N, C-alpha and C positions, 0 to 999 in steps of 0.2 A: 371229272374235275379234281384236281389235287386238293391237298390240304392248304389252307391259306398260309401266305409267307410272314410268319410270325415276326421274323426279324424287320421287314420292312414296315409291318404294322406298329410295331414297338417304336422305331425311327420318327414315324409320323405322330404318333400321340405323345412321345416324350420330348420335352423341350431340349433344345442343344445346350451345351454347355456356355456357349457365347451368350444365349437368349437369357439364361439364368443369370449371369452376371451382369448383363444390360438391364435386366428388369429389377435387380436388386441394388439399392443405393448403398447399402452397408459394403457388400463385396465389390462394387464398382469403386467407392472412396479408397478401399485398401488397396485395390491395384493402381490406382492413380497416384497414390501417395509415394510410389516407387519412382514415379518419373521426375525428371529434372524440371527446373522451373519454365525454362525455355520451350519445352515440349508441351507444358500444361497450358501455357499461355496461347500456343497454336491450338490445342484442342478445344479451347473454349468455342471455336467456331463449328464444333461438329453438330452441336444441337443446342436448344435452348435449356434442356436439362443439363447437359454438360456444363454450359455456361454458368447455370445457376449453382451447381455444385462445386465447381471450382473456384467461382467467385465468393461463395460463402465466407464469413469469418471463421466459422468452426474449421472448415477445410484449410484454409490459409493458415490457421494456427497449427494444426497438425502438422502440416506439411514442413512449415518452418522449424518446428520443434524436432522432426524427424531427420531432417537433412542437415549436415554440418553448415552453419552459416558461413557465407562468404562475402567479404568486403571488397573483392577486387572488382574493379569496374571493367565492362566489356564495351563500353561506348561512352561517349560524351554527348551531353545534350547542350546544343548551341542556341543561343538566341541571337537572330539576325536583326529584329527590330522588336518594338515592345509587343507585337502581335504574332510573330513569326518565329517558330522553334523547329529545330531540326535534331534528329539522333543520327550519330556519326559513329559507326562500328569501328573499332580500333584494331582489332585482331582477326579479320577476316579479309580475304582478298577474292575478288576485288570488292573494295569498300564502298557503299553507296549509301549517300544521305537520304533520309526519308523525313517527311514532314511529320511533326509531333502536335498534337492537339490535346489539351487537358479537357477533362470530363469532370468537371465540379457539379455536384448534384443537390448541394444544399440549397435550401429556400431561401437562404440569406442573401444570396447574390441577386442582383437588381436583374428581373426578368429580361428587360429589354437588352441589356448588356448581353446576357448569356445567349439570347436568341439571335442577336446580331453577330457575335464573334466572341465564343467562349475563351478565346485566348487574349482578349483585349487588354492590353497593358498588365497582363499577369506577369509579376516578377518572382522570379526564383530567389529567393534569399539565401538558401544554402542547400546543398547535397550532403547529406551525413549518412553513409554506410546503407544506401538503398533508398531512403526517404527524402522527400523534398520539403522545405518549409516554404511556403507560398505567400505572398501578398498580392491581393486581388481588389481592384477599385469597386465601388459601389456605382459610380456614375461617369458620365464622360468629361465631366469637369476636372477629373483627376484629384478629387479630394481624397482624404485619408481612407483606406480601405479595411479589408479584413484579412485575417490570417488563417492558413490552413496547413494541417499535416497531409501529406500527399504521397502515395505509392505509385511513380510513373509507370510501374510495369503493369499493375492491376487497376490502375485509376481509382482505387478507393480512397476516400478522403475524410479528414475530421476537421470540423470548424473550430476554432478556438475563440471563445468568448472572454474577452478581457474584462472581467467583472471585478477584478481585484483593484482596478483603479478608482481613485477617489469620485464619489458620485456627485459631488457638489459642482463640477465643471461640466460643461457642454461635451458632447460625444466628439466633437470635432477637436476640441482643445485637448482632451484626454488622449486622443491617437496621435497629436503631433507631439505630446510629451514623451512618446516612446523613443528612446535613443538607441535601442538594439534589442533584438529578439533573435534567440539562437537555439537551436536543436541538439540535443545531446542523445545520442542512440547508438548503442553497441550490442548487436544480436548475439555476439559470442559470449556476453555476460547476461544479458536479459532482453526478452523481446519488448519491454516496457521501454518507454523514452520520456525525456523531460524537456520541457520548454524553459529557457531562461530569459527573462524580459528585464531590461534595466531602464529606469526612468528617473527623471531628477526628484530630489526631494522639494517638497513645495516650501521648505521653511529656510532653506540655506543654499548659497552657491557653491557650485563644484562638489556638492554632496548629493549622493545618489541613493537609490533603493533598488533592491532586485526581488522579483516575485519568480516562483517555480511551479510549473505546471507538471504534475505527475500523472502520466496516462494509466497507471493503474487504479488510481481512484478518481481519475477524472476531474481534478480540482486543482485550484491554485493555493499557495500559501507563501507568506513572505521568507525569503532567504536570507543567508547571512546571519542567522540567529535573530532574524526580525529587526537587525540594526541597520542603520544607514551607513555609508562608507564614504570616505574621502578619496578622490582619485583626479588625475589632471584633466582639464577641461577637453583635451585634443585626443583622448583615447577613443580608437574607432570600434565602439561597441557595435556597430552596425555590421561589421565584417569579422565577427567571431568565427574561429575555427575550433571544432570538437576533436580532442586527441588525448588518449591515455587519462580518461576521466575528468577531464577539464575543458572548459571553453576558453580558449585564448584570445585575447585581444592586443592588437599592437598599438603603440604609441610611437608614431614616427618622429617627431621632434626629439624626444629623449632616447630614441632607439631601444626602446624596451617593450617587455612584454608583461601584460597582466593577465589574471585568470580567474574564473570562478571554478572552484573544485565542487563537482556535483555531489560526490559521496560525503565529503566533509562539509558541505554546505558552508562554504567560506569563500570569501574574497582575498586574493594575495597578489604579489609581484613575482613574476619568473625571472630568469636571467636575460641579459641584454640580447639584442639581436646581433648578428654576426656582420656588422657593418665594420667593425674594428679590425686591425690587424693588416689593413691594406698596405700597398707599396708606397713608397716615398714618393711624393709628387703626382699621385694618381688620383683620379676622381672615381667616386662610387655614384652610379646613377640612382637617381630617386626612384626610377620604376623598378618594381620587384614583384615576386609571386610569393605568396604564404599559403600553404594548404597541407591537407592530409589525404593521403591515398594508401588504402589498404594497410592502415597502422603504422604509416612513416609520415612524419611531420617534416616537411620541406620548406626551406626558404630560399629563394633565387634571386640574385642581382647580377648586374652588369659592372664588372671592373673595367675601367677605361684607361689604358696605359698610354703615357705620353709617347711612347715609340710605336703605337698603333697595335701592339700585341694585346689585344682586348680579349676578354673571355666572359662567359657566363659562368658564373659559380653556383654550384647546387650543394647546399648545406642540408644536413639532416640532424634532428635531435636525437640524442642518445635515449634508449628506452626508459632509464633512469632519471631523465630530466638532467643529468649533471653537466650536459654541455653540447655546443653545436660540432660537428664533424664535418669536415669538407669533403663530400663524397666524390663529385665529378668536377671536371673542369671541362668546358666546352668552348674551343677556340672560335671566336667571333668570325675570323677571316676564313674558317673551313665552311662557315654557313653561308657567308658572302661569296665564295667560290662555287659551291654547289647550286646556290640560287641567286644569281647576279640580278634578278628582276626585283630583289629587295633593296638594291642600292639605287636611289632616285639621283643622287648627284654625289660629288665628293663631300664627304663629311668630316669637319675637324673633331677629332674624338678627344683632343686636348681640353676642350671646353665642354665636354659632356654633350655635344649636339648629336643626338641620337634620333631625333624627330625625324629626319630624312632617311633613316633606316628603316624601312617598312617591315618590322618584324614585330609579333607580340606573342609572348609565352602563355599558352593556354594551360599548361600545368604538367606535373610530373605524374605519370600513371603507372602504378605497381601491379602487375599481373599475378595470378595465382601461382606461377612458377617463380616469382621472385624478380623477373625482368622487369626492368624500369624502362620506360618511354619518356623523353623530354618531347612534348607535343607543342608545336608552335605554328603560327600562320604567317605567310608571306604572301603578296600579292598573287591571287589565282590558286593557291594550294594550302591545304593544311598537311603538315609533314610530322612524322615522327623521327626522332633521333634516338637509336638504340644505344643506351648509355654503357652497355657492357661491351659490345664490339665496335662501338663508334662509327655506325653506318647509318645512312638516311634512308627513309622509307616515304615515298609519297602515299598519304592516306587517301586523299580524294583532290580532284581537279575541280576547283570551283568554277572555272570558266564555262562549264557546260550549264551552269544554273543562271536563271535570268537575273540574279541580283548581282552577279560579279561585275566589276568595274576596274578596268586597267589601272594598276597601281595603288588601289585602294585596298584597306584591310576592313574586313566586315566583322571580325570577331576579336575581343579582346579578354584578358583573364577574367574579367567579370561577367562574361558572356559564355562561359564554359563550365559545365557541371558534370560531375562524374555521374553516370547511369549505370545502375547495378540491378540486375534481374533477381528479384526476391518476391515471395508471395506474403511477406510480413504484413500482418494486419495493422491498421492505424487506429 
């Protein structure tokens, strides 16, 4: 009998490199940190241990710090009804919508509601660079609900206790007094975020107060130097857009923008909206889109020419806030020609009759390479118009879905929210 095979004996007794890595959390975390967000989300399903590691706040913080933060959306989150949401990828072919469910784990949510349908009347108030701001009801009677910051990629969430509001009013009255609550988050500057809440001053009409929540210290304080401020009654505090360090609010009647500067902790007025400078005798539709995508603030409206040469005009705010620039013009007739199903009957554009043109703008999405898509909805389809080469791309055929109805639109601009894959902790 010959000597024992020392090589094979050593191999059997020594753990492999893979086993060493898998058995060592520190080594495994170090390797996982090199992977992109999309891969890590898939790898959560490898095992309970991997799920726990990748989902931990510590790992999410390390990964977000190591990787260059991106604010480019890969998809849209679409709300079909108060309880049904879908994720629609924008830059993959073929694009396929998938159902999306919220996973709110806070004990604050009414247990019977969460058990019956965790999406029940959940409302996305804002999408801001990868995080959602949610409003969730407490009961089936649709009374005022609670607010959460939510990461749709990881399903991590944080409940916002509105403990800064006056305590002498009932909880219901206090919730109804909120005029607008907005999220300010820019991962290129900081992984901390702030919540800006506007509510009426109890002592004066058209005078308001603002409170600011800082995620770093997890508490509220009075904003604007703890001073009340005067502003027109019809400013849309509920539809604020975060861009360039400010929450921007529209006042439609005065065609103006107001803002709250997060860094300076001050309320102010920005420049006018680009509704001026239209052609003589033309009409500007009251329908508009106002939003931020990957660092670009856009304002879109429809100009209706008496000669029927109408167009969608896409304006963009200059980086230094010095003014609006007209970036793109999209001929309305080109859209009608490409998608005749949007024309329900002949429309008299001279009087701004656009209700019978079945089209809704879902947003302008700016990708990582700088290419911009105008995403809109016509009956049976969600479509992208490539602004650089002026071509149309069908993103998804909605006729294959059970909710599609001939000639009807299911999504509007307030039903579409940018979905950005990030492990940013909340």
